[in-house]
N, CA, C and O atoms as a MOPAC input file, in Angstrom:
PM7 MOZYME 1SCF
protein

 N     -4.79700 1     7.57800 1    -7.28800 1
 C     -5.84300 1     7.40800 1    -6.31600 1
 C     -7.08100 1     6.79600 1    -6.95000 1
 O     -7.74400 1     5.95200 1    -6.34700 1
 N     -7.38900 1     7.22000 1    -8.15700 1
 C     -8.58700 1     6.70700 1    -8.81600 1
 C     -8.51000 1     5.19600 1    -9.01200 1
 O     -9.54000 1     4.52200 1    -9.01500 1
 N     -7.31100 1     4.65900 1    -9.17400 1
 C     -7.18100 1     3.21600 1    -9.38900 1
 C     -7.50500 1     2.41800 1    -8.13300 1
 O     -7.72400 1     1.20900 1    -8.21100 1
 N     -7.53800 1     3.06900 1    -6.98500 1
 C     -7.90800 1     2.39100 1    -5.73700 1
 C     -9.42300 1     2.34100 1    -5.54200 1
 O     -9.91200 1     1.68300 1    -4.62400 1
 N    -10.15200 1     3.02700 1    -6.39700 1
 C    -11.60600 1     3.11500 1    -6.23400 1
 C    -12.29800 1     2.07500 1    -7.10800 1
 O    -12.03400 1     1.97000 1    -8.30600 1
 N    -13.18100 1     1.31700 1    -6.49000 1
 C    -13.99700 1     0.34500 1    -7.20700 1
 C    -15.06100 1     1.11900 1    -7.97800 1
 O    -15.83000 1     1.87200 1    -7.38100 1
 N    -15.11200 1     0.94100 1    -9.29100 1
 C    -16.02900 1     1.71700 1   -10.12100 1
 C    -17.49500 1     1.35200 1    -9.90200 1
 O    -18.37800 1     2.16700 1   -10.16600 1
 N    -17.76000 1     0.15600 1    -9.43100 1
 C    -19.15600 1    -0.24000 1    -9.22900 1
 C    -19.72200 1     0.27400 1    -7.91100 1
 O    -20.92400 1     0.52400 1    -7.80900 1
 N    -18.86600 1     0.43600 1    -6.89600 1
 C    -19.35700 1     0.86900 1    -5.58700 1
 C    -18.90300 1     2.27600 1    -5.20800 1
 O    -19.51600 1     2.92600 1    -4.36100 1
 N    -17.83000 1     2.74000 1    -5.83800 1
 C    -17.27200 1     4.04400 1    -5.47900 1
 C    -16.39900 1     4.00500 1    -4.23900 1
 O    -15.89000 1     5.03900 1    -3.80800 1
 N    -16.21900 1     2.82800 1    -3.66100 1
 C    -15.41000 1     2.69900 1    -2.44400 1
 C    -13.94900 1     2.44900 1    -2.80600 1
 O    -13.63400 1     1.75700 1    -3.77400 1
 N    -13.08100 1     3.02800 1    -2.00900 1
 C    -11.64600 1     2.82300 1    -2.18500 1
 C    -11.26000 1     1.50100 1    -1.53700 1
 O    -11.77600 1     1.14000 1    -0.48000 1
 N    -10.34100 1     0.77900 1    -2.18800 1
 C     -9.89600 1    -0.50300 1    -1.67300 1
 C     -8.37700 1    -0.52000 1    -1.60300 1
 O     -7.68600 1    -0.25000 1    -2.58600 1
 N     -7.87400 1    -0.84600 1    -0.41200 1
 C     -6.42700 1    -0.94600 1    -0.20500 1
 C     -6.20800 1    -1.99300 1     0.87500 1
 O     -6.48200 1    -1.74800 1     2.04900 1
 N     -5.71600 1    -3.15500 1     0.47900 1
 C     -5.57600 1    -4.28500 1     1.40200 1
 C     -4.68100 1    -3.95800 1     2.60000 1
 O     -4.98900 1    -4.33900 1     3.72900 1
 N     -3.59000 1    -3.26200 1     2.35500 1
 C     -2.67700 1    -2.92400 1     3.45200 1
 C     -3.33300 1    -2.03800 1     4.49200 1
 O     -3.18600 1    -2.27500 1     5.69100 1
 N     -4.05300 1    -1.02300 1     4.04700 1
 C     -4.74500 1    -0.13600 1     4.98100 1
 C     -5.89900 1    -0.85600 1     5.67500 1
 O     -6.15900 1    -0.62500 1     6.85600 1
 N     -6.59100 1    -1.72700 1     4.94100 1
 C     -7.72700 1    -2.45400 1     5.50500 1
 C     -7.30100 1    -3.35600 1     6.66000 1
 O     -8.08900 1    -3.62000 1     7.56800 1
 N     -6.06600 1    -3.82400 1     6.62400 1
 C     -5.57100 1    -4.68400 1     7.70800 1
 C     -5.27900 1    -3.88700 1     8.97300 1
 O     -5.17700 1    -4.46200 1    10.05600 1
 N     -5.14100 1    -2.56700 1     8.84700 1
 C     -4.73900 1    -1.74300 1     9.98800 1
 C     -5.80800 1    -0.79300 1    10.51100 1
 O     -5.80300 1    -0.44400 1    11.69100 1
 N     -6.72800 1    -0.36800 1     9.63800 1
 C     -7.65500 1     0.70500 1    10.01300 1
 C     -9.10300 1     0.32900 1     9.69900 1
 O     -9.36400 1    -0.52200 1     8.84900 1
 N    -10.03400 1     0.97400 1    10.39300 1
 C    -11.46000 1     0.73400 1    10.09900 1
 C    -11.81900 1     1.23600 1     8.69800 1
 O    -11.24200 1     2.20400 1     8.20300 1
 N    -12.78000 1     0.56100 1     8.07400 1
 C    -13.18200 1     0.87500 1     6.70600 1
 C    -13.60200 1     2.31500 1     6.49900 1
 O    -13.23000 1     2.92700 1     5.49800 1
 N    -14.37300 1     2.87100 1     7.42700 1
 C    -14.83100 1     4.25400 1     7.26300 1
 C    -13.67300 1     5.24000 1     7.29000 1
 O    -13.67600 1     6.22800 1     6.55500 1
 N    -12.68400 1     4.97500 1     8.13500 1
 C    -11.51600 1     5.85700 1     8.21300 1
 C    -10.72200 1     5.80900 1     6.91000 1
 O    -10.22100 1     6.83100 1     6.44100 1
 N    -10.61400 1     4.62200 1     6.33300 1
 C     -9.90500 1     4.46700 1     5.06000 1
 C    -10.62500 1     5.24300 1     3.96400 1
 O     -9.99200 1     5.95200 1     3.18200 1
 N    -11.94800 1     5.10800 1     3.90900 1
 C    -12.72700 1     5.81900 1     2.88600 1
 C    -12.54700 1     7.32100 1     3.00900 1
 O    -12.33100 1     8.01600 1     2.01600 1
 N    -12.63800 1     7.80600 1     4.21800 1
 C    -12.51500 1     9.24900 1     4.45000 1
 C    -11.12300 1     9.75000 1     4.06700 1
 O    -10.99000 1    10.77600 1     3.39900 1
 N    -10.09700 1     9.03200 1     4.48600 1
 C     -8.72300 1     9.45600 1     4.21400 1
 C     -8.40000 1     9.40100 1     2.72300 1
 O     -7.82600 1    10.34600 1     2.18000 1
 N     -8.75800 1     8.31600 1     2.06500 1
 C     -8.43700 1     8.18800 1     0.64200 1
 C     -9.25700 1     9.14400 1    -0.20700 1
 O     -8.76300 1     9.66200 1    -1.20800 1
 N    -10.49300 1     9.38000 1     0.17700 1
 C    -11.29600 1    10.35500 1    -0.54900 1
 C    -10.68100 1    11.74700 1    -0.43000 1
 O    -10.58800 1    12.47500 1    -1.41800 1
 N    -10.26400 1    12.11300 1     0.77300 1
 C     -9.62400 1    13.41600 1     0.98400 1
 C     -8.34100 1    13.52900 1     0.16500 1
 O     -8.10100 1    14.55200 1    -0.47700 1
 N     -7.52200 1    12.48900 1     0.18600 1
 C     -6.28000 1    12.49600 1    -0.61100 1
 C     -6.59200 1    12.64100 1    -2.09600 1
 O     -5.93000 1    13.40800 1    -2.79600 1
 N     -7.59100 1    11.91500 1    -2.58000 1
 C     -7.96500 1    11.97600 1    -3.98700 1
 C     -8.38700 1    13.39500 1    -4.35300 1
 O     -7.96600 1    13.92400 1    -5.38200 1
 N     -9.21500 1    14.00800 1    -3.51700 1
 C     -9.67200 1    15.37300 1    -3.78400 1
 C     -8.50500 1    16.36200 1    -3.78100 1
 O     -8.44400 1    17.25200 1    -4.62900 1
 N     -7.58900 1    16.20900 1    -2.83900 1
 C     -6.44700 1    17.12700 1    -2.77000 1
 C     -5.53000 1    16.97600 1    -3.97500 1
 O     -5.06500 1    17.97400 1    -4.52700 1
 N     -5.26700 1    15.75400 1    -4.38400 1
 C     -4.42700 1    15.52900 1    -5.56700 1
 C     -5.10600 1    16.09100 1    -6.81100 1
 O     -4.46000 1    16.72300 1    -7.64800 1
 N     -6.40000 1    15.85900 1    -6.92700 1
 C     -7.18800 1    16.37400 1    -8.05300 1
 C     -7.06900 1    17.89600 1    -8.13300 1
 O     -6.84000 1    18.45100 1    -9.20700 1
 N     -7.22500 1    18.56100 1    -7.00000 1
 C     -7.11500 1    20.02300 1    -6.97400 1
 C     -5.70700 1    20.48800 1    -7.32200 1
 O     -5.54100 1    21.49400 1    -8.01200 1
 N     -4.69200 1    19.76700 1    -6.85200 1
 C     -3.30500 1    20.14100 1    -7.18400 1
 C     -3.03800 1    20.00100 1    -8.67200 1
 O     -2.34200 1    20.82700 1    -9.26100 1
 N     -3.58100 1    18.97100 1    -9.27500 1
 C     -3.42400 1    18.79800 1   -10.72200 1
 C     -4.02900 1    20.00000 1   -11.43900 1
 O     -3.41100 1    20.57000 1   -12.33800 1
 N     -5.23800 1    20.38000 1   -11.03600 1
 C     -5.90900 1    21.51000 1   -11.69000 1
 C     -5.19800 1    22.83500 1   -11.44100 1
 O     -5.29900 1    23.75100 1   -12.25800 1
 N     -4.49000 1    22.95000 1   -10.33900 1
 C     -3.74400 1    24.17800 1   -10.03000 1
 C     -2.42600 1    24.25800 1   -10.78400 1
 O     -1.83600 1    25.33400 1   -10.89100 1
 N     -1.96300 1    23.13900 1   -11.30100 1
 C     -0.67900 1    23.14200 1   -12.00300 1
 C     -0.85200 1    23.73300 1   -13.40000 1
 O     -1.93700 1    23.66000 1   -13.97700 1
 N      0.21600 1    24.31800 1   -13.94500 1
 C      0.13500 1    24.89500 1   -15.29400 1
 C     -0.23700 1    23.83500 1   -16.32800 1
 O      0.10900 1    22.66300 1   -16.17600 1
 N     -0.93600 1    24.24800 1   -17.37000 1
 C     -1.35400 1    23.30700 1   -18.41600 1
 C     -0.16700 1    22.59500 1   -19.06100 1
 O     -0.27500 1    21.43400 1   -19.45400 1
 N      0.94600 1    23.27900 1   -19.16900 1
 C      2.13900 1    22.63900 1   -19.74800 1
 C      2.57900 1    21.45800 1   -18.88100 1
 O      2.99900 1    20.42600 1   -19.40300 1
 N      2.48500 1    21.60600 1   -17.58000 1
 C      2.83300 1    20.51900 1   -16.65100 1
 C      1.81400 1    19.39000 1   -16.77000 1
 O      2.17700 1    18.21300 1   -16.78100 1
 N      0.52700 1    19.75900 1   -16.86000 1
 C     -0.51900 1    18.75500 1   -17.03000 1
 C     -0.31300 1    17.97900 1   -18.32600 1
 O     -0.49500 1    16.76200 1   -18.36700 1
 N      0.06900 1    18.69200 1   -19.38400 1
 C      0.31000 1    18.03500 1   -20.66900 1
 C      1.46500 1    17.04500 1   -20.56400 1
 O      1.36100 1    15.91500 1   -21.04100 1
 N      2.56100 1    17.46500 1   -19.94300 1
 C      3.72000 1    16.58300 1   -19.80100 1
 C      3.37000 1    15.34800 1   -18.97100 1
 O      3.77200 1    14.23400 1   -19.30800 1
 N      2.62400 1    15.54800 1   -17.89300 1
 C      2.22600 1    14.41800 1   -17.04400 1
 C      1.29700 1    13.46900 1   -17.78400 1
 O      1.44600 1    12.25100 1   -17.69000 1
 N      0.33900 1    14.02200 1   -18.52000 1
 C     -0.59400 1    13.20200 1   -19.28200 1
 C      0.15000 1    12.40500 1   -20.35100 1
 O     -0.09000 1    11.21000 1   -20.52500 1
 N      1.04100 1    13.06500 1   -21.05400 1
 C      1.80900 1    12.38800 1   -22.10200 1
 C      2.62100 1    11.23500 1   -21.52100 1
 O      2.65200 1    10.14200 1   -22.08700 1
 N      3.27400 1    11.48100 1   -20.39800 1
 C      4.06900 1    10.42600 1   -19.75800 1
 C      3.18200 1     9.26000 1   -19.33500 1
 O      3.54700 1     8.09800 1   -19.51300 1
 N      2.03500 1     9.57100 1   -18.78300 1
 C      1.08600 1     8.53900 1   -18.35500 1
 C      0.62100 1     7.69700 1   -19.54500 1
 O      0.64600 1     6.46700 1   -19.48700 1
 N      0.20300 1     8.35300 1   -20.60600 1
 C     -0.32200 1     7.63600 1   -21.76700 1
 C      0.75200 1     6.83900 1   -22.49700 1
 O      0.46900 1     5.77100 1   -23.03900 1
 N      1.98000 1     7.34800 1   -22.51400 1
 C      3.08700 1     6.62600 1   -23.17200 1
 C      3.36200 1     5.29000 1   -22.47600 1
 O      3.82100 1     4.34400 1   -23.11600 1
 N      3.09000 1     5.20700 1   -21.19900 1
 C      3.37800 1     3.98800 1   -20.43000 1
 C      2.26600 1     2.95100 1   -20.52500 1
 O      2.42600 1     1.82900 1   -20.04600 1
 N      1.15600 1     3.30900 1   -21.13100 1
 C      0.04400 1     2.37000 1   -21.25600 1
 C      0.31000 1     1.39800 1   -22.39300 1
 O      1.05100 1     1.71900 1   -23.32200 1
 N     -0.29200 1     0.20600 1   -22.32900 1
 C     -0.01000 1    -0.83300 1   -23.33400 1
 C     -0.23100 1    -0.39200 1   -24.78100 1
 O      0.48700 1    -0.85300 1   -25.66800 1
 N     -1.19600 1     0.48200 1   -25.04800 1
 C     -1.46400 1     0.91700 1   -26.41500 1
 C     -0.51200 1     1.99300 1   -26.90000 1
 O     -0.58300 1     2.40800 1   -28.05700 1
 N      0.38100 1     2.45200 1   -26.02600 1
 C      1.26800 1     3.54000 1   -26.39300 1
 C      0.50600 1     4.84600 1   -26.49400 1
 O     -0.72200 1     4.86400 1   -26.41000 1
 N      1.22100 1     5.92000 1   -26.67000 1
 C      0.62400 1     7.25100 1   -26.67800 1
 C     -0.46900 1     7.39300 1   -27.73100 1
 O     -1.60800 1     7.71600 1   -27.39300 1
 N     -0.15000 1     7.16300 1   -28.97800 1
 C     -1.10000 1     7.43800 1   -30.06000 1
 C     -2.30900 1     6.50400 1   -30.01500 1
 O     -3.43000 1     6.94200 1   -30.27600 1
 N     -2.10800 1     5.25100 1   -29.69400 1
 C     -3.22400 1     4.32100 1   -29.60700 1
 C     -4.14800 1     4.63300 1   -28.43900 1
 O     -5.37000 1     4.56800 1   -28.57100 1
 N     -3.57200 1     4.96600 1   -27.32000 1
 C     -4.36000 1     5.27600 1   -26.13000 1
 C     -5.09800 1     6.59200 1   -26.30200 1
 O     -6.22900 1     6.73500 1   -25.83700 1
 N     -4.47100 1     7.55100 1   -26.96400 1
 C     -5.12000 1     8.84600 1   -27.20900 1
 C     -6.46200 1     8.68200 1   -27.90800 1
 O     -7.46000 1     9.28000 1   -27.50600 1
 N     -6.47700 1     7.88200 1   -28.93600 1
 C     -7.71000 1     7.68700 1   -29.70500 1
 C     -8.81200 1     7.11600 1   -28.80800 1
 O     -9.95600 1     7.56600 1   -28.85700 1
 N     -8.46400 1     6.14400 1   -28.00700 1
 C     -9.44100 1     5.52700 1   -27.10900 1
 C     -9.92600 1     6.52500 1   -26.06100 1
 O    -11.12800 1     6.63000 1   -25.81500 1
 N     -9.01500 1     7.24500 1   -25.45500 1
 C     -9.39200 1     8.21300 1   -24.41900 1
 C    -10.27700 1     9.31300 1   -24.99400 1
 O    -11.22000 1     9.75400 1   -24.33600 1
 N     -9.99100 1     9.75100 1   -26.19100 1
 C    -10.81500 1    10.79800 1   -26.81200 1
 C    -12.20700 1    10.26100 1   -27.11700 1
 O    -13.20400 1    10.94400 1   -26.88200 1
 N    -12.27800 1     9.05600 1   -27.63400 1
 C    -13.55700 1     8.46600 1   -28.03600 1
 C    -14.41100 1     8.09200 1   -26.81800 1
 O    -15.61500 1     8.34900 1   -26.80100 1
 N    -13.79700 1     7.49500 1   -25.81900 1
 C    -14.55000 1     6.96800 1   -24.67700 1
 C    -14.57500 1     7.91200 1   -23.46600 1
 O    -15.29300 1     7.66200 1   -22.49900 1
 N    -13.80000 1     8.98200 1   -23.52200 1
 C    -13.64700 1     9.89900 1   -22.38500 1
 C    -13.27300 1     9.12200 1   -21.11900 1
 O    -13.85000 1     9.32500 1   -20.05100 1
 N    -12.30700 1     8.24200 1   -21.26700 1
 C    -11.86400 1     7.36300 1   -20.18200 1
 C    -11.34400 1     8.13800 1   -18.97300 1
 O    -11.33000 1     7.61600 1   -17.85800 1
 N    -10.92600 1     9.35700 1   -19.18800 1
 C    -10.38300 1    10.18500 1   -18.11600 1
 C    -11.42400 1    10.54300 1   -17.06100 1
 O    -11.06000 1    10.97700 1   -15.96800 1
 N    -12.69800 1    10.37300 1   -17.35900 1
 C    -13.75900 1    10.72000 1   -16.40800 1
 C    -13.66800 1     9.90300 1   -15.12500 1
 O    -14.10500 1    10.36800 1   -14.07200 1
 N    -13.11000 1     8.69400 1   -15.19100 1
 C    -12.99500 1     7.86100 1   -13.98300 1
 C    -11.91400 1     8.37000 1   -13.03500 1
 O    -11.81200 1     7.90100 1   -11.90200 1
 N    -11.11900 1     9.31300 1   -13.48500 1
 C    -10.03600 1     9.83800 1   -12.65600 1
 C    -10.49900 1    10.87200 1   -11.63300 1
 O     -9.77400 1    11.18300 1   -10.68800 1
 N    -11.69600 1    11.39800 1   -11.81900 1
 C    -12.17500 1    12.48100 1   -10.95500 1
 C    -12.72300 1    11.93500 1    -9.64100 1
 O    -13.35500 1    10.87900 1    -9.62400 1
 N    -12.48500 1    12.64900 1    -8.53800 1
 C    -13.10900 1    12.24900 1    -7.27300 1
 C    -14.62300 1    12.39800 1    -7.38300 1
 O    -15.12600 1    13.35400 1    -7.97300 1
 N    -15.32500 1    11.45500 1    -6.81600 1
 C    -16.78300 1    11.43100 1    -6.92500 1
 C    -17.43900 1    12.69400 1    -6.36600 1
 O    -18.40100 1    13.20800 1    -6.93600 1
 N    -16.90800 1    13.18800 1    -5.24900 1
 C    -17.55000 1    14.32700 1    -4.58100 1
 C    -16.93200 1    15.67900 1    -4.92400 1
 O    -17.21000 1    16.67400 1    -4.25500 1
 N    -16.10300 1    15.72400 1    -5.95000 1
 C    -15.51900 1    17.01100 1    -6.36200 1
 C    -16.63700 1    17.91700 1    -6.87200 1
 O    -17.61000 1    17.43800 1    -7.45600 1
 N    -16.49800 1    19.22500 1    -6.65200 1
 C    -17.51900 1    20.15600 1    -7.15600 1
 C    -17.64500 1    20.06700 1    -8.68000 1
 O    -16.66900 1    19.81500 1    -9.38700 1
 N    -18.85500 1    20.27700 1    -9.15800 1
 C    -19.13300 1    20.18400 1   -10.58800 1
 C    -18.25500 1    21.08300 1   -11.43300 1
 O    -17.81400 1    20.68300 1   -12.51100 1
 N    -17.99100 1    22.30700 1   -10.95600 1
 C    -17.18000 1    23.22500 1   -11.76000 1
 C    -15.75100 1    22.72700 1   -11.90800 1
 O    -15.11900 1    22.97500 1   -12.93500 1
 N    -15.22500 1    22.02300 1   -10.89600 1
 C    -13.87200 1    21.46400 1   -11.01700 1
 C    -13.87700 1    20.26900 1   -11.96900 1
 O    -12.93100 1    20.07700 1   -12.73300 1
 N    -14.92700 1    19.47700 1   -11.92300 1
 C    -15.03600 1    18.35200 1   -12.86500 1
 C    -15.11000 1    18.86600 1   -14.29600 1
 O    -14.48100 1    18.30800 1   -15.19500 1
 N    -15.87800 1    19.92900 1   -14.50700 1
 C    -15.98100 1    20.51500 1   -15.85200 1
 C    -14.63600 1    21.05300 1   -16.31700 1
 O    -14.25500 1    20.86100 1   -17.47100 1
 N    -13.91300 1    21.72700 1   -15.42300 1
 C    -12.59200 1    22.25100 1   -15.76700 1
 C    -11.64500 1    21.11400 1   -16.12100 1
 O    -10.91900 1    21.19200 1   -17.11200 1
 N    -11.64900 1    20.06500 1   -15.31900 1
 C    -10.77900 1    18.91800 1   -15.56300 1
 C    -11.07000 1    18.31400 1   -16.94100 1
 O    -10.15100 1    18.07400 1   -17.72400 1
 N    -12.34800 1    18.07200 1   -17.23200 1
 C    -12.71800 1    17.46900 1   -18.52000 1
 C    -12.35400 1    18.39100 1   -19.68200 1
 O    -11.88300 1    17.92900 1   -20.72100 1
 N    -12.56900 1    19.67100 1   -19.50700 1
 C    -12.21400 1    20.63800 1   -20.54100 1
 C    -10.70800 1    20.62400 1   -20.79500 1
 O    -10.26300 1    20.60200 1   -21.94200 1
 N     -9.93800 1    20.63600 1   -19.72400 1
 C     -8.47700 1    20.57900 1   -19.85400 1
 C     -8.04300 1    19.30800 1   -20.55600 1
 O     -7.20500 1    19.34300 1   -21.45700 1
 N     -8.61700 1    18.17700 1   -20.14000 1
 C     -8.21100 1    16.90400 1   -20.73100 1
 C     -8.56600 1    16.83200 1   -22.21200 1
 O     -7.76600 1    16.35700 1   -23.01800 1
 N     -9.75100 1    17.29900 1   -22.57400 1
 C    -10.11700 1    17.29600 1   -23.99800 1
 C     -9.12800 1    18.13200 1   -24.80200 1
 O     -8.68900 1    17.71400 1   -25.87400 1
 N     -8.77500 1    19.30600 1   -24.29300 1
 C     -7.82500 1    20.18100 1   -24.99700 1
 C     -6.44600 1    19.53300 1   -25.08300 1
 O     -5.81200 1    19.55500 1   -26.13800 1
 N     -5.98600 1    18.96000 1   -23.98200 1
 C     -4.66400 1    18.33900 1   -23.97300 1
 C     -4.62400 1    17.11100 1   -24.87800 1
 O     -3.61700 1    16.86600 1   -25.54200 1
 N     -5.69200 1    16.35200 1   -24.90800 1
 C     -5.74300 1    15.19800 1   -25.80400 1
 C     -5.71100 1    15.63500 1   -27.26800 1
 O     -5.10200 1    14.96800 1   -28.10400 1
 N     -6.36100 1    16.74200 1   -27.57200 1
 C     -6.31400 1    17.29100 1   -28.93500 1
 C     -4.88500 1    17.68900 1   -29.29800 1
 O     -4.40500 1    17.39200 1   -30.39200 1
 N     -4.22300 1    18.35600 1   -28.37900 1
 C     -2.83100 1    18.78300 1   -28.61800 1
 C     -1.94400 1    17.57300 1   -28.85900 1
 O     -1.15300 1    17.55400 1   -29.80200 1
 N     -2.07600 1    16.56500 1   -28.00900 1
 C     -1.25500 1    15.36600 1   -28.15300 1
 C     -1.61700 1    14.60000 1   -29.42600 1
 O     -0.74900 1    13.99100 1   -30.05100 1
 N     -2.89200 1    14.62600 1   -29.81200 1
 C     -3.31000 1    13.97200 1   -31.05300 1
 C     -2.65500 1    14.64400 1   -32.25600 1
 O     -2.21200 1    13.96800 1   -33.18400 1
 N     -2.59500 1    15.96600 1   -32.23800 1
 C     -1.91800 1    16.70700 1   -33.30800 1
 C     -0.45000 1    16.30000 1   -33.37700 1
 O      0.11100 1    16.14000 1   -34.46100 1
 N      0.16200 1    16.13600 1   -32.21600 1
 C      1.56700 1    15.72400 1   -32.15000 1
 C      1.72500 1    14.34400 1   -32.77700 1
 O      2.66300 1    14.12100 1   -33.54200 1
 N      0.82200 1    13.41000 1   -32.46400 1
 C      0.88800 1    12.06500 1   -33.05200 1
 C      0.68400 1    12.11900 1   -34.55300 1
 O      1.37300 1    11.42300 1   -35.29900 1
 N     -0.25400 1    12.93600 1   -35.00300 1
 C     -0.53500 1    13.06200 1   -36.43200 1
 C      0.67400 1    13.63100 1   -37.17100 1
 O      0.99400 1    13.19300 1   -38.27600 1
 N      1.33300 1    14.59200 1   -36.56800 1
 C      2.52800 1    15.21200 1   -37.16400 1
 C      3.65400 1    14.19300 1   -37.26100 1
 O      4.35000 1    14.13100 1   -38.27400 1
 N      3.83400 1    13.40200 1   -36.22400 1
 C      4.88600 1    12.38400 1   -36.21300 1
 C      4.60400 1    11.32300 1   -37.28600 1
 O      5.51500 1    10.89700 1   -37.99700 1
 N      3.34300 1    10.90200 1   -37.39800 1
 C      2.98400 1     9.90000 1   -38.40300 1
 C      3.19000 1    10.40100 1   -39.83300 1
 O      3.70800 1     9.67900 1   -40.68500 1
 N      2.77900 1    11.64300 1   -40.08600 1
 C      2.90600 1    12.18500 1   -41.44400 1
 C      4.36200 1    12.48000 1   -41.80000 1
 O      4.72300 1    12.47400 1   -42.97700 1
 N      5.18900 1    12.73400 1   -40.80600 1
 C      6.60400 1    13.00400 1   -41.06600 1
 C      7.38700 1    11.70300 1   -41.24200 1
 O      8.45500 1    11.68800 1   -41.85400 1
 N      6.83600 1    10.59800 1   -40.69000 1
 C      7.56400 1     9.33000 1   -40.70900 1
 C      7.38100 1     8.51700 1   -41.89800 1
 O      7.95600 1     7.43400 1   -42.00000 1

């Protein structure tokens, strides 16, 4: 959902929906979906979040270990949060991501030193 949001305006963009529905309805619907998905992610066990994050990062062009370093340094995961999510949920999300990135970084370090 976050990839549908323009970072400069905060508005969601979807050409297919724009051809069928009014802009305000699209914004409301996609924002609601983004918030619901965000909450479901936070409700899932950390082990599930870790597996999902690892799968996501492995598919990125830099691969798992390369992307991890960038995400840790730049906190790139912050763009994934819904704009209007409550502050305490944003803090929980960032805390979880920092911890999970540390865990995955340890895994990369272990693999490198063993190889």
